[in-house]
C-alpha positions in Angstrom: 18.5 -18.2 21.6 20.5 -15.5 23.2 22.7 -13.1 21.1 25.8 -14.7 22.7 24.7 -18.1 21.6 24.1 -16.9 18.1 27.5 -15.2 18.1 29.2 -18.5 19.1 27.3 -20.3 16.3 28.6 -17.8 13.7 32.1 -18.4 15.0 31.6 -22.2 14.8 30.3 -21.9 11.3 33.3 -19.9 10.3 35.4 -22.7 11.7 33.6 -25.1 9.3 31.1 -26.8 11.7 28.1 -27.6 9.5 25.9 -28.2 12.5 26.3 -24.5 13.5 25.0 -23.5 10.1 22.0 -25.8 10.5 21.1 -24.1 13.8 21.6 -20.6 12.4 19.5 -21.5 9.4 16.7 -22.9 11.6 16.7 -19.8 13.8 16.9 -17.1 11.0 15.1 -18.7 8.1 11.5 -18.1 9.1 12.3 -14.5 10.1 14.1 -13.8 6.9 11.3 -15.2 4.8 8.8 -13.1 6.7 10.9 -10.0 6.1 11.4 -10.7 2.4 7.7 -11.4 2.0 7.0 -8.1 3.7 9.2 -6.3 1.2 7.9 -8.2 -1.8 4.3 -9.1 -1.2 5.0 -12.6 -2.5 5.9 -15.6 -0.3 7.2 -17.9 -3.0 9.6 -15.4 -4.4 10.7 -14.4 -0.9 11.6 -17.9 -0.1 13.7 -18.3 -3.3 15.5 -15.0 -2.6 16.3 -15.9 1.0 17.8 -19.2 -0.2 20.0 -17.2 -2.6 21.2 -15.1 0.3 22.1 -18.2 2.3 24.1 -19.5 -0.6 25.9 -16.2 -1.2 26.6 -15.7 2.6 28.0 -19.2 2.9 30.7 -18.2 0.3 31.4 -14.9 2.0 31.2 -15.8 5.7 34.9 -15.6 6.3 34.8 -11.9 5.4 32.6 -11.2 8.5 35.1 -10.1 11.2 32.6 -9.4 14.0 30.0 -12.1 14.6 27.8 -9.6 16.5 27.1 -8.0 13.1 25.9 -11.3 11.6 22.1 -10.6 12.0 22.3 -7.1 10.5 24.5 -8.5 7.8 22.0 -11.2 7.0 19.0 -8.8 6.9 20.9 -6.3 4.8 21.8 -9.1 2.4 18.1 -10.1 2.1 17.1 -6.5 1.6 19.7 -6.0 -1.2 18.6 -9.3 -2.8 15.0 -8.2 -2.8 16.0 -4.7 -4.3 18.0 -6.4 -7.0 15.1 -8.8 -7.9 12.7 -5.9 -8.0 15.0 -3.9 -10.2 15.5 -6.7 -12.6 11.8 -7.5 -12.6 10.9 -3.9 -13.3 13.4 -3.7 -16.2 11.9 -6.8 -17.7 8.5 -5.1 -17.6 9.8 -1.7 -18.6 8.3 -0.2 -15.4 10.4 2.4 -13.4 11.4 1.1 -10.0 9.9 2.8 -7.0 12.3 2.9 -4.1 9.4 2.6 -1.5 7.7 -0.8 -1.6 4.1 -1.0 -0.8 4.1 -2.5 2.7 2.2 -5.7 3.2 2.3 -7.4 6.6 1.7 -11.2 6.5 -0.7 -12.2 9.3 -3.6 -14.5 9.7 -7.0 -13.1 8.6 -8.1 -12.6 12.1 -5.0 -10.5 12.9 -5.6 -8.5 9.7 -9.0 -7.5 10.9 -7.5 -6.1 14.1 -7.2 -2.4 14.7 -3.5 -2.7 15.2 -3.0 -4.2 11.7 -5.1 -1.5 10.1 -3.3 1.2 12.0 0.1 -0.1 10.9 -1.1 -0.4 7.3 -1.9 3.4 7.4 1.7 4.3 8.2 4.3 5.2 5.6 6.2 2.2 4.2 9.5 3.4 5.8 8.0 3.6 9.2 6.2 0.3 8.7 9.6 -1.3 7.9 11.2 0.1 11.0 8.3 -1.1 13.2 8.6 -4.6 11.6 12.3 -4.9 12.2 12.1 -3.5 15.7 9.1 -5.2 17.1 8.6 -8.3 15.0 12.3 -9.2 14.4 13.6 -7.8 17.7 16.4 -5.9 15.9 18.1 -3.2 17.9 18.2 0.4 16.6 21.9 0.1 15.6 21.1 -3.2 13.6 18.1 -1.5 11.9 20.5 1.4 10.9 22.9 -1.0 9.4 20.2 -3.0 7.6 18.6 0.1 6.1 21.8 2.0 5.7 20.5 4.9 7.7 21.8 6.9 10.6 20.7 5.6 14.0 19.0 9.0 14.6 16.8 8.6 11.5 15.8 5.1 12.7 15.0 6.6 16.2 12.9 9.4 14.7 11.0 7.1 12.3 10.2 4.7 15.2 9.1 7.5 17.4 6.9 9.0 14.6 5.4 5.6 13.9 4.6 5.0 17.6 3.0 8.4 17.9 0.8 7.9 14.8 -0.2 4.4 16.0 -1.1 5.8 19.4 -3.2 8.6 17.8 -5.0 6.1 15.5 -5.6 3.6 18.2 -6.8 6.2 20.7 -9.2 7.5 18.0 -10.6 4.0 17.5 -11.3 3.7 21.2 -12.9 7.1 21.5 -15.6 6.2 19.0 
């Protein structure tokens, strides 16, 4: 689906058309679950939290003035839901919350054995997250900046640094 089609679906959903919601849900649900599972390391909890986000957003959709911001709004809501869940879970266990989540990418076992997966796993969690959003979720740099509440320049530098480190690691693998 193109961005323009998605924007029109958001407008239609705001007008009360439930079929627009169904299409948006079908488009974004797998991506959001993957994103939440990446942040949490738990697929079942990720699915529950994403469902919570859809419920909350359905009540707040009229507040969104620019439909072009829907995707970043959605990912940011998932990120905040995950952070809230982690905070409440850590308080229940009396464990201090670490702001950086250990990054776990969810792939098939064959993909996990690949050099690319192993190279990505060696990156800092913040750089892994930027790579995930940019390449696996096709988010633009400005969207990533909105999702992570960072300046666009910081997103660019993290993405650049991650690419450089991946290149060095992968070049080193081929030299051996």
